C-alpha positions as CSV (number, residue, x, y, z in Angstrom):
1,M,-6.6,-22.5,-63.5
2,S,-3.6,-20.5,-62.9
3,K,-3.5,-17.4,-60.9
4,I,-2.5,-14.2,-62.8
5,K,0.8,-12.4,-61.3
6,M,0.4,-8.4,-61.1
7,I,4.3,-7.6,-62.1
8,P,4.8,-3.7,-62.3
9,C,7.9,-2.0,-64.1
10,L,11.2,-0.6,-62.9
11,Y,12.9,1.5,-65.6
12,L,16.2,1.6,-64.7
13,Q,18.9,3.6,-65.7
14,A,22.1,3.3,-63.1
15,E,20.5,4.1,-60.2
16,K,17.9,6.2,-61.1
17,A,14.3,5.7,-62.3
18,V,13.3,6.6,-66.0
19,T,10.1,6.7,-68.0
20,G,9.8,4.0,-70.4
21,F,7.5,2.2,-72.7
22,G,5.2,5.1,-73.1
23,Q,5.3,5.6,-69.7
24,R,4.4,9.3,-68.2
25,N,4.5,11.6,-65.5
26,L,4.6,8.2,-63.0
27,L,8.0,8.1,-61.2
28,G,7.7,10.6,-58.8
29,S,11.3,12.0,-57.3
30,G,12.9,9.1,-59.7
31,D,14.1,7.1,-56.5
32,I,14.1,3.6,-57.4
33,L,14.1,2.3,-54.3
34,E,11.1,4.5,-52.9
35,L,9.3,3.0,-56.1
36,S,9.8,-0.5,-55.4
37,R,8.7,0.0,-51.6
38,K,5.7,1.4,-52.8
39,Y,5.0,-1.1,-55.2
40,T,5.5,-3.9,-52.4
41,E,3.2,-2.0,-50.3
42,N,0.7,-1.3,-52.9
43,G,0.1,-5.3,-53.6
44,A,2.6,-6.2,-56.3
45,D,3.4,-10.0,-56.7
46,E,7.2,-9.5,-58.2
47,L,8.8,-6.7,-60.1
48,L,10.2,-6.5,-63.6
49,I,13.1,-4.1,-63.9
50,F,14.3,-2.9,-67.1
51,D,18.2,-1.8,-67.2
52,F,18.3,1.3,-69.9
53,S,21.8,1.8,-69.4
54,S,23.7,2.9,-72.1
55,T,27.3,2.6,-70.8
56,E,29.1,-0.3,-69.1
57,E,29.4,2.1,-66.0
58,E,25.8,2.8,-65.9
59,H,24.9,-0.8,-66.0
60,E,27.3,-1.6,-63.3
61,R,25.8,1.1,-61.3
62,A,22.4,-0.4,-62.0
63,I,23.3,-4.2,-60.8
64,R,24.7,-2.5,-57.6
65,M,21.1,-0.7,-57.1
66,I,19.4,-3.8,-58.0
67,K,20.9,-5.7,-55.6
68,R,20.0,-3.0,-53.0
69,I,16.4,-3.5,-54.0
70,C,16.4,-7.5,-53.9
71,A,18.1,-7.1,-50.5
72,A,15.5,-4.7,-49.5
73,G,12.8,-7.3,-49.6
74,S,10.7,-6.0,-52.3
75,G,9.8,-9.6,-53.9
76,P,10.9,-11.3,-56.2
77,C,13.1,-9.3,-59.1
78,I,12.7,-10.5,-62.7
79,C,15.7,-8.3,-64.8
80,A,16.0,-7.6,-68.3
81,G,18.4,-5.2,-70.3
82,H,21.9,-4.8,-71.3
83,I,22.6,-8.3,-71.3
84,Q,25.4,-9.6,-73.8
85,R,27.3,-12.4,-72.4
86,L,26.9,-14.8,-69.9
87,E,28.4,-13.3,-67.3
88,D,25.9,-10.4,-67.5
89,V,23.3,-12.8,-66.9
90,K,25.8,-14.4,-63.6
91,K,26.1,-10.6,-62.4
92,L,22.3,-10.6,-61.9
93,I,21.4,-13.8,-60.7
94,Y,24.3,-12.9,-58.0
95,A,22.3,-9.7,-57.8
96,G,19.5,-11.3,-56.4
97,A,17.5,-11.3,-59.6
98,S,15.0,-14.2,-59.5
99,K,14.9,-14.6,-63.2
100,V,16.8,-13.1,-65.8
101,V,15.5,-12.0,-69.7
102,L,17.3,-12.9,-72.8
103,N,16.0,-10.3,-75.4
104,F,15.3,-12.4,-78.7
105,S,15.4,-9.8,-81.0
106,K,19.3,-10.1,-80.4
107,A,20.6,-13.0,-82.5
108,S,23.7,-12.7,-79.8
109,N,20.8,-13.7,-77.1
110,V,19.1,-16.7,-79.1
111,A,22.5,-18.0,-78.8
112,L,23.3,-17.4,-75.1
113,L,19.7,-19.3,-74.2
114,P,21.0,-22.9,-73.8
115,E,24.2,-22.2,-71.9
116,A,22.5,-19.4,-69.8
117,S,19.6,-22.3,-69.0
118,Q,21.9,-24.8,-68.4
119,R,24.4,-23.2,-66.3
120,F,21.8,-21.2,-63.9
121,G,18.6,-23.3,-65.0
122,R,15.6,-23.2,-66.8
123,E,13.6,-21.6,-63.9
124,K,15.9,-18.6,-63.7
125,I,15.5,-17.3,-67.6
126,L,12.4,-16.1,-69.6
127,A,12.5,-14.7,-73.4
128,C,11.8,-11.5,-74.4
129,V,9.8,-11.5,-77.7
130,S,8.2,-8.5,-79.4
131,A,6.9,-10.5,-82.7
132,I,5.6,-13.7,-83.0
133,R,8.1,-15.0,-85.3
134,E,10.8,-14.6,-82.8
135,F,8.6,-17.5,-80.9
136,T,7.7,-19.6,-83.9
137,Q,11.6,-19.7,-85.5
138,N,13.0,-20.5,-82.0
139,Q,10.0,-22.5,-80.3
140,S,11.9,-26.0,-79.8
141,A,14.8,-23.7,-77.7
142,L,12.5,-22.0,-75.9
143,E,10.2,-24.5,-74.9
144,Q,13.4,-26.8,-73.8
145,Y,15.3,-23.7,-72.2
146,A,13.5,-21.1,-71.1
147,C,10.7,-21.0,-68.3
148,G,8.6,-18.4,-70.0
149,I,8.1,-16.0,-72.3
150,L,8.2,-11.6,-71.8
151,A,5.5,-10.4,-74.3
152,L,6.3,-6.8,-75.5
153,D,3.3,-7.1,-77.9
154,S,0.1,-8.3,-77.8
155,V,1.3,-11.7,-79.5
156,Q,-0.3,-14.2,-76.4
157,D,-3.3,-15.2,-78.3
158,E,-0.8,-16.7,-81.0
159,I,1.9,-18.0,-78.6
160,A,-1.2,-20.0,-77.2
161,R,-2.0,-21.6,-80.4
162,F,1.5,-23.2,-80.5
163,S,2.5,-23.8,-76.9
164,T,1.3,-23.6,-73.5
165,I,4.8,-21.9,-72.5
166,P,3.6,-19.0,-69.4
167,V,3.3,-15.8,-71.1
168,L,4.4,-12.6,-68.8
169,L,2.6,-9.5,-71.0
170,H,3.9,-6.0,-71.0
171,T,1.2,-3.6,-72.2
172,D,1.2,-0.3,-72.7
173,L,-3.2,-0.5,-72.1
174,S,-3.8,2.2,-68.9
175,R,-7.5,1.9,-68.6
176,E,-8.9,-0.6,-65.9
177,R,-11.6,-1.3,-68.4
178,E,-9.1,-2.7,-71.2
179,M,-7.1,-4.2,-68.2
180,I,-10.4,-6.4,-67.2
181,S,-11.4,-7.1,-70.7
182,L,-7.8,-8.4,-71.3
183,L,-7.1,-10.4,-68.2
184,K,-11.1,-12.1,-68.7
185,K,-9.6,-13.7,-71.9
186,G,-7.2,-15.8,-70.5
187,G,-3.8,-17.0,-71.8
188,L,-1.9,-15.0,-69.6
189,A,0.6,-15.8,-66.3
190,A,1.3,-11.9,-65.3
191,I,0.4,-8.7,-66.6
192,S,2.9,-5.4,-66.3
193,G,3.4,-2.2,-68.2
194,N,1.9,1.1,-67.6
195,F,-1.3,0.7,-65.9
196,I,-0.3,-1.7,-63.3
197,S,3.1,0.4,-63.0
198,N,1.2,3.5,-62.1
199,P,2.1,4.1,-58.5
200,A,-1.0,5.8,-57.9
201,L,-3.1,2.0,-58.7
202,S,-3.6,0.3,-55.2
203,I,-2.9,-3.1,-56.7
204,R,-4.7,-4.6,-53.9
205,D,-7.8,-3.0,-55.0
206,F,-7.4,-4.0,-58.5
207,K,-6.9,-7.5,-57.6
208,V,-10.5,-7.3,-55.5
209,K,-12.3,-6.2,-58.6
210,C,-10.5,-9.0,-61.1
211,K,-11.8,-11.6,-58.2
212,D,-15.2,-10.3,-58.6
213,K,-15.0,-10.5,-62.2
214,G,-14.2,-14.0,-62.2
215,I,-10.3,-13.4,-63.0
216,E,-8.0,-15.8,-61.2
217,V,-5.2,-13.4,-59.0
218,C,-2.6,-14.0,-56.6
219,F,-4.1,-13.7,-53.0
220,L,-3.0,-14.7,-49.8
221,E,-6.1,-16.4,-48.3
222,S,-6.7,-18.1,-45.1
223,A,-7.7,-21.6,-45.0
224,V,-9.7,-21.0,-41.9
225,A,-12.4,-18.2,-41.0
226,W,-11.4,-15.2,-38.5
227,E,-14.7,-16.1,-36.9
228,E,-13.5,-19.3,-35.9
229,F,-10.6,-18.0,-34.0
230,K,-10.7,-18.4,-30.3
231,L,-9.8,-14.8,-29.1
232,G,-8.9,-13.3,-26.1
233,S,-11.5,-11.2,-24.2
234,D,-9.8,-8.1,-26.0
235,G,-10.5,-9.6,-29.3
236,L,-7.2,-10.5,-30.3
237,I,-5.2,-13.6,-30.9
238,P,-1.3,-13.5,-30.1
239,V,1.1,-14.4,-32.7
240,V,4.5,-16.1,-32.9
241,V,6.9,-14.9,-35.5
242,Q,9.4,-17.2,-36.7
243,D,12.5,-16.7,-39.1
244,D,11.6,-18.8,-42.3
245,Q,15.3,-19.5,-42.8
246,T,16.8,-20.0,-39.6
247,D,13.6,-21.0,-37.6
248,E,14.5,-18.3,-35.0
249,V,11.5,-17.4,-32.9
250,L,11.7,-14.0,-33.2
251,M,9.1,-12.0,-31.3
252,V,5.4,-12.3,-30.2
253,A,2.7,-9.7,-31.1
254,Y,-1.2,-9.6,-31.2
255,M,-3.6,-9.2,-34.5
256,N,-7.2,-7.9,-34.3
257,R,-9.3,-8.5,-37.4
258,E,-7.9,-5.8,-39.2
259,A,-4.4,-6.6,-38.7
260,F,-4.9,-10.1,-39.9
261,E,-6.6,-9.1,-42.9
262,M,-4.3,-6.5,-43.8
263,T,-1.6,-9.0,-43.4
264,L,-3.6,-11.1,-45.9
265,Q,-3.7,-8.6,-48.3
266,T,-0.3,-6.9,-48.3
267,G,1.8,-9.6,-47.3
268,R,3.3,-7.7,-44.5
269,M,3.0,-8.5,-40.9
270,T,0.3,-6.0,-39.3
271,Y,-0.3,-6.4,-35.7
272,F,-2.5,-4.4,-33.1
273,S,-0.6,-2.2,-30.5
274,R,-2.0,-3.2,-26.9
275,S,0.0,0.1,-25.9
276,R,-1.1,2.5,-28.6
277,Q,-4.4,0.7,-29.2
278,E,-3.8,1.1,-33.1
279,L,-2.8,-0.6,-36.0
280,W,1.2,-1.5,-36.2
281,I,2.7,-2.4,-39.4
282,K,5.9,-4.0,-38.7
283,G,9.1,-2.0,-40.0
284,M,7.3,1.2,-41.2
285,T,9.3,3.1,-39.0
286,S,12.6,1.4,-38.9
287,G,12.4,-0.2,-42.3
288,H,12.7,-3.7,-40.6
289,F,9.6,-5.3,-42.5
290,Q,8.3,-8.7,-41.9
291,Y,7.2,-10.2,-45.4
292,V,5.0,-13.5,-44.7
293,K,6.3,-17.1,-46.1
294,S,3.3,-18.5,-44.3
295,L,0.6,-18.5,-41.3
296,K,-0.3,-21.6,-39.5
297,I,-2.7,-21.7,-36.5
298,D,-2.1,-24.4,-33.3
299,C,-5.1,-26.9,-32.4
300,D,-6.8,-24.9,-30.7
301,K,-6.6,-22.4,-32.8
302,D,-6.2,-19.7,-30.4
303,T,-2.6,-19.0,-31.6
304,L,-1.4,-18.0,-34.7
305,L,2.4,-18.8,-36.2
306,A,3.9,-16.9,-38.7
307,R,6.9,-17.5,-40.6
308,V,8.5,-14.4,-42.2
309,E,11.3,-13.1,-44.3
310,Q,12.8,-10.4,-41.5
311,I,14.5,-7.5,-42.9
312,G,17.1,-6.4,-40.5
313,A,16.3,-6.7,-36.3
314,A,13.2,-7.8,-35.4
315,C,13.5,-6.6,-31.7
316,H,13.7,-2.6,-31.3
317,T,16.8,-3.3,-29.3
318,G,18.4,-4.2,-32.4
319,N,18.8,-7.4,-31.4
320,H,17.7,-10.0,-34.3
321,S,15.1,-11.8,-32.0
322,C,13.6,-10.5,-28.9
323,F,14.4,-13.4,-27.1
324,F,17.9,-12.5,-26.2
325,T,17.8,-12.7,-22.4
326,T,18.8,-16.2,-21.2
327,L,17.6,-17.0,-17.7
328,A,18.4,-20.4,-16.9
329,A,20.0,-23.1,-19.8
330,K,21.6,-26.6,-19.8
331,E,24.3,-27.6,-21.4
332,T,23.5,-29.0,-24.8
333,N,24.8,-30.2,-28.0
334,A,23.4,-28.1,-30.7
335,A,21.7,-30.2,-33.1
336,N,20.9,-27.2,-35.7
337,P,23.2,-27.3,-38.3
338,L,23.1,-23.6,-39.2
339,K,23.1,-22.9,-35.6
340,V,26.7,-25.3,-35.0
341,F,28.0,-23.1,-38.1
342,Q,26.9,-20.1,-36.7
343,N,28.4,-20.7,-33.4
344,V,31.7,-21.5,-34.9
345,Y,31.3,-18.3,-37.2
346,D,31.0,-16.2,-34.1
347,V,33.8,-17.8,-32.5
348,I,36.2,-17.0,-35.6
349,V,35.0,-13.4,-35.7
350,D,35.8,-13.2,-31.8
351,R,39.4,-14.4,-32.4
352,K,39.8,-11.6,-35.4
353,E,38.2,-8.8,-33.2
354,H,40.2,-10.2,-30.1
355,P,43.3,-11.8,-31.0
356,K,44.8,-14.6,-28.6
357,E,48.1,-15.5,-28.1
358,G,49.0,-19.1,-29.6
359,S,45.3,-19.2,-31.7
360,Y,45.7,-21.2,-35.3
361,T,42.9,-18.5,-36.2
362,N,44.8,-15.6,-35.4
363,Y,48.3,-17.3,-37.0
364,L,45.7,-17.7,-40.2
365,F,44.4,-14.0,-40.1
366,D,48.0,-12.6,-39.1
367,K,49.3,-14.0,-42.4
368,G,46.9,-13.1,-44.6
369,T,44.2,-14.2,-47.4
370,D,46.8,-15.7,-49.4
371,K,47.5,-18.2,-46.3
372,I,44.1,-19.2,-45.9
373,L,43.2,-19.8,-49.3
374,K,46.5,-22.3,-49.6
375,K,44.7,-23.6,-46.6
376,V,41.5,-24.1,-48.1
377,G,42.9,-25.6,-51.2
378,E,44.9,-28.2,-49.3
379,E,41.9,-29.5,-47.5
380,C,40.1,-29.6,-50.6
381,T,42.8,-31.9,-51.9
382,E,42.4,-33.8,-48.7
383,I,38.8,-34.3,-49.1
384,V,39.6,-35.9,-52.3
385,I,42.1,-38.7,-51.0
386,A,39.6,-39.2,-47.8
387,A,36.5,-40.0,-50.4
388,K,38.8,-42.6,-51.8
389,N,39.2,-44.2,-48.7
390,P,37.0,-46.5,-47.0
391,D,36.8,-45.2,-43.9
392,P,33.7,-42.9,-43.4
393,E,35.1,-41.2,-40.4
394,E,38.1,-39.9,-42.2
395,I,36.4,-38.0,-44.8
396,K,34.0,-36.5,-42.2
397,Y,37.1,-35.0,-40.2
398,E,38.2,-33.7,-43.5
399,I,35.2,-31.7,-44.7
400,S,35.1,-30.4,-41.0
401,D,38.7,-29.2,-41.9
402,F,37.5,-27.8,-44.8
403,L,34.7,-26.0,-43.3
404,Y,36.4,-24.2,-40.5
405,H,38.7,-22.9,-42.9
406,I,36.0,-21.8,-45.3
407,M,34.7,-19.8,-42.3
408,V,38.0,-18.0,-41.5
409,L,37.8,-17.1,-45.1
410,M,34.4,-16.3,-44.9
411,V,35.3,-13.7,-41.9
412,E,38.5,-12.2,-43.9
413,K,36.1,-11.3,-46.3
414,G,33.2,-9.9,-44.7
415,I,30.7,-12.8,-45.7
416,T,28.0,-14.3,-43.5
417,W,26.3,-17.1,-43.3
418,E,23.0,-15.1,-43.9
419,D,24.8,-14.1,-47.3
420,I,25.1,-17.7,-47.6
421,T,22.0,-19.3,-47.2
422,G,20.2,-16.1,-48.6
423,E,22.5,-16.9,-52.0
424,L,21.3,-20.6,-51.5
425,A,17.7,-19.9,-50.7
426,R,17.6,-18.0,-54.0
427,R,18.7,-20.9,-56.1
428,E,15.9,-23.2,-54.9
């Protein structure tokens, strides 16, 4: 049985939250970032963002806000609304949307489905239906080109009669008893709407109630019981924290049982501060939260390894990692590709900030973007020529040249390797 996701809605117009689909008095200050953080803290599995903008200018502002929500680490964001053409789909995916919803009450969106799916991948596209005929009339295309259905009406049972396609139901039901009854019937991959979107609701607590009723919901659960951990005399276990994208070791901290269980419940790293003798949610003051990607335990069961998505800097000094002071080191050739790229990138940044006479890199910066683009184009052509030749050393050399010039362009445009790897990770 698949686990049901809890997905609150954010109804967005330009940069502000607005009411929608029967929502009333739930939005506080209307600060969309505040709401997205609150939902994540409360245990949301994903977010569903409806763009209610009425003009192109408002739509562009909404996309900028969606980008900020995604960058803040609020979890995967499904985006719907104001999609007229393929360019709108692209903008939302480039802003960080995990999935984009095409409204099947609009003939233009129905026609857009195959192209959007082939361009960005079936796993990125949902279709929104508000009546069963919108599904049945397009069933073949939906099953081929969409990864699921966003249902705005209670049509999940009828859809299940024809198809096994996953259904995310948006419902106006607002009472816990009604929601439990609905979820127990099965047939849903996810639930959204008024009840789940109420900021006063603890989604974590509701998940516990669902689990007690035999409803399978998404939880982080430990494969090893806390009682099997080998703790220090203070009842704590050390945690080595590692960046999930770069493998860099960020910090070492400690957990007691409460911190461990809160980490599982919230998906955010929570520790026990030995100096303050209290629980410590990493990032609560700085905003530099750590979101759990995986938790592992070593062979002796006395140390945890946490792989995390790090927002901002892990260290209180402002450094990304607490391990920034080298005590001793031997010269070695870096083997980690990302580290090699980052080292070369850092040298290029240094040349831009501290020009060096006779530097080819500074020559490119002095000539400007057009010259850099010309060199990128030339290196692309050299790769094509080298690929036609039998010597593998030649193509290796030309690709290296191309990557160097690409990095010069990245520095010129203010794009980092973190931006690139983050974008690639979203496309996995």
